[in-house]
N, C-alpha and C positions, 0 to 999 in steps of 0.2 A: 175382856171377861172370859174366864174359863167356864165352859158349859159342861156339866157332869151328869151323865145318865147313870141309872142304877136300877137294881131290883128292889121293888117294893114288897114282893112276896118271896118266901123261901122257895128256891128251885129244887135243891137237893141238900144232902148233908154237908156238902162242901161249899154251897152257895146260899148264904143267908139273904134275907130280904128286909133291910132296915131303911132303905131310902124312902123319902116322902114323895118323890117325883123327880123332876129335873131341877137340879140345883145350879146356882150361878155364883161364881166367886170372882172377886176382883184380883187380878194378878199384879203384884207389887214387886217389880223386878229389882228395885233399889234395895229391898230387904229380903228378896227371894221368899215372899210370903203370900198367902192367900187370905182374903177377907171375904167372909160370907155375905152375900147381898140379898139372897132370897131364893124362893123355889116356887114351882108351879106343880100342882098335883096332876099326876097321870099315872096309869098303871104299868109297871114293869117297862119303863123307858130304857131298855138295855143298850140301845144304840141311838146316838144323836148325830145330827148333821146340820150345818148352819149355812144359810145364805147371808153372807156378811153385808152385801149391798142393800138388802131389804130388811135386815135385822129379824130374820125368821129362824126359828128352831124347828126342825123336823125330828120326830122320834117315832120309833116303833113302840107298840104295845105288845110285848112278847107273851103271847098266849096261844092256845089252840084256837082254831076258827070258831069252835063251839063256845069258847070261854071269852071271846072278845078280841081276837087278833085284829090289829088295826095300825094305821099310820095316822099321826096327829101332827098338826102344825100350830105354832104359837108365834105371834108378833110380839117382840120385846121392845119396851121403851124404858129408858133410864131417866129418871127425874131428879130433882134436887135432893140433896142429902142422901145420895146413893139409893134412892127408892126405885124399885123396879115395878113395872106393870106388865102383865102377860095377857094377851088377848088371843083366845083360840080362834083360828081362821079356817079350820077344817079338820075333819076326822073321817077317814075312809076305812070301813070294815074290809077285812081281807078274808078270802075263802082259801086260806092257807094256814098251816100250823107253825107257830113259833117264828115269826119274822125277827131276824137278828142282825140285819145290816141294811144300810141305806147308802146310795151313791147317786150322783147326778150323771145324766147322759144327755147333754144338750138341755133342752127344756122338758126333760123327763126325770122322774125319780124312779130309781131301780131298787126294788125290795127283794131281799133274799130270805126265803123261808126255810129254816133248817129242817124241821121234822118232816114236812111234806115234800121237801126237795124242789120247791118251785121258785121261779123268778117272775116277778110281776113288774109291769111298766105302768107308771101313773104319769100322765101329762101334767105339766104345771102351766098356769096361765101367766100373762105378762107381769102380774103382781106377785107371783109365787104361790098362788092358791092351788090346793090340790084338786085334780080332776079324779074321776073314777078310773078304775083299772082298765086299761085299753088292751093289754096283752098279758097272757099268762103262759109261761113255759114250764112244762112238767117233764122232768127227765126220768127216763125209765131206769129200772134196776139193771145193773151190769154185772154179769157173772155172780149173781146172788147178792150183790152189794147194793143197798138202797141209796138213792141219791140224797145228799144233804147239802143244799146250796148254802154257803156260809158267808160269802163276800163277793162283791162285784166291783169292777172298775171300768171306766169308759176310756177307751183309746181313741183319740180324735182322728188319727190318720194311721191306717185306714179306720173308718168309723165303725167301731165294734165294741161290744161289751165282753169282758173276760170274767167268767164266773168260776170261783173256786168251789168245786163240788167235793167236799170233804169225804162224803160217803163212798162215792164211786172212784175216788183217786183220779179225778180228771179236772182239767181246766177247760170249761165249755166256752164256745165262741158264738156270740149272737151278733150277726152282721146287720148293719143298718142299710135298709133299701132306699131307693130314690124317693119313695113317698114318705120316708121318715119312720116307717115301721121297722121291726127287727125280725130276723129269721135265724133259727138255729142252724149254723153251718157245721153240722156234725163231722164232716170230713176234715175240719180244721181243729177239732178237739185234741188236746194234748193229754196223753195218758202218763200218769206218774207211777213210780214203783209201788207195788202193792203195799198197803197199810201206811203209806206216807201221810195220808189225810191232809191234803192241802187246805189250810184254814183261811188264811188271809193273804191277799196279793196287793202289792203296792207298785205303782207305775213310776218309772224313772223320769226325771224332768225332761230328758231329751225325747221321751216317747219310744226310744229304741230298745229299752230293756224293761223288765219287770222282775220283782223278787217275790218269792213265795215262801211262807213259813208253814211247816208241817205241824199238825197237832199231835200225831201219834209217833213221830220220829223226829229226833232233834237235829234236823238238817234244814239249811236254807238253800234254795235253788235260785240261780240266776237264769232268767229266760231272755232270749233274744226275740224281738218282735219285728225285726227289719226284713225278714224274708216273706215267703208266701204263707207262712203259718207260724204260730209260736213254737219255739224249740228250747229245750233245756241246754244251756251252754256250759254251766259249771255248777258244782254242788260243794257246799262247805258244811262241815260238822259244827254245830253250835254247842254241842255237849260232848263230853268225853265218849270215846267209842264204847266203853263198857256200859254206859247208861243211855245210849241213843234211843233204845226202845222203851225207856221209862219216861219219855218226854210227855208233856202236856202243854204243847205250844199254844200261843195265842196271837197277839197282834204283831204287825210289822209296819215300820215307817222308814222312809228314805229322807235324808236331809235335803234341804233346798239346793245345795250345790251338787247333789247326786253322788257324793263320795262315800257317805256313811249309811249303813243300814242298822236299825235298832229293832230288836224283837224281844218278846218276853216268853218265859216258861213258867207255868203255874205250879207244876209239881215241885220244882226246885226253887221257886220264888226268886228268880234272877232276871236281869235284863242283859241281853247280849249286844255287843257292838261288833260290827263287821265292816269291812271296807271294800268298795267296788273298784276294781282296776279296769277302766273302760278300754284301755289300749289292749289289754290281754283278754278282756271279756271273762274275768274271773271275780269271785267274791271270796275274801279271806277273813277268817275269824280273827278278832283282835283280843277281846277280853269279855269276861262276865262279871257282874257285880250283883250283890244282894239288892233286891228291888225296893228295899225300905219298908217292906210289909209282907203280907202273905197272899199268894195266888194273884199275881199281877195279870189282869185281863187286857188292859189297853195301855198304850204308850203314845205320847204326843210330844212334839217339839214346840217350843215357844215361837211366836211369829218372827222374832229376830234370829232364831236358830241357836241361841246361847244356852238354853235350858231344856231339860227333858223331864217329863212327868210320867209316873207310873200309877195306874189305877189298881190298888191292892184290894181286891174285892173281899177276901175273907177277913182281913184285919181292919176294914173300913178306914183306909188311910191313903194318902197320896205321897209318893216319894218324889223329891225334887233333886235333880242332878245338874251340876254345872258341866257344860260341854266346853272343852278347851279347843284351841285352834286346830289341833290334829284330829278332833272328833272323840277324844277320850272322855270318859265320864268320871265325875267325882261326886259322891253322895253329899249333898249339902244339908238337907233336913227332911224329916218326914212330918207331914201335917196329919194329925189324928182326927178322928170324929168326922170323917167324910163318909156318910153311910153307903156301904156296899157299892162303891163306884165300879162301873163296867165300861164306860165310854167317855171320851173327851171330844170337845170341839171348841172353836174360838168364835167370839163375837167382839 
């Protein structure tokens, strides 16, 4: 089942709010189609994350703290005749503005809050239920640039959280201590070139590399994580040189075999394919394709790695692409009437 998060309220002139909540679709690989199964109401679930073993969907409610910022969790059951039931198993209000991303870090949930620039840690119990916020990290403005935490990933070895701070052009490092808590190891933070706007980061399957997509500059950066601190090892243009600064980059994903990188740009409504050469520690641009709609915000690969999906927010559609053995993309179809999709996950 493909889980789709979206905006239920208009965010700005470029981002309508047509979703009813979190929607669930059956993925039918034999015909490369999506069959709508149901939805559960919740406000602005712009990012979704799933615990597949426990059949739980976690979602943000992307609002200011004053207007209801929160994290919510639903237990999903699929009954006969494709009927779904959703049971809310927790909702935790957040004292941060515009939570926009979720990630697991062991038995914790990591929440990135864009406008307030905060990262919050919520413990999960053995059943996956949400605990209250145990730690909050607020990053200070740097050289007049306000922090905007946009994405976090957990690196198991060494145990640390990498935070893409779009506003301050930094990758923040939160180190896990022996007692399980986290500490901001500011001396390990990685500074990006000015105005890159690191938006999303994806961890390589080996744990030795990560890739970062910039929002304000059409470049993808390969990071090495095997040393004493994260370092940029190579940079590839994902857009032509003449329009690099016209980028409006969004999500980034790595294939299961660690060879391919896929990322989206909302301004040009394209999905990019790049290839990682581990031996040379470089990332190379391969090609770009129209995303099958307008302003693709998220991208995800099918569990078998044979298909790619784009969440085209402005056109309320999902683009479906076939991935060939070399990692190349071919647009197969576009599924319309998927209301303002912003985020994907699988159950």
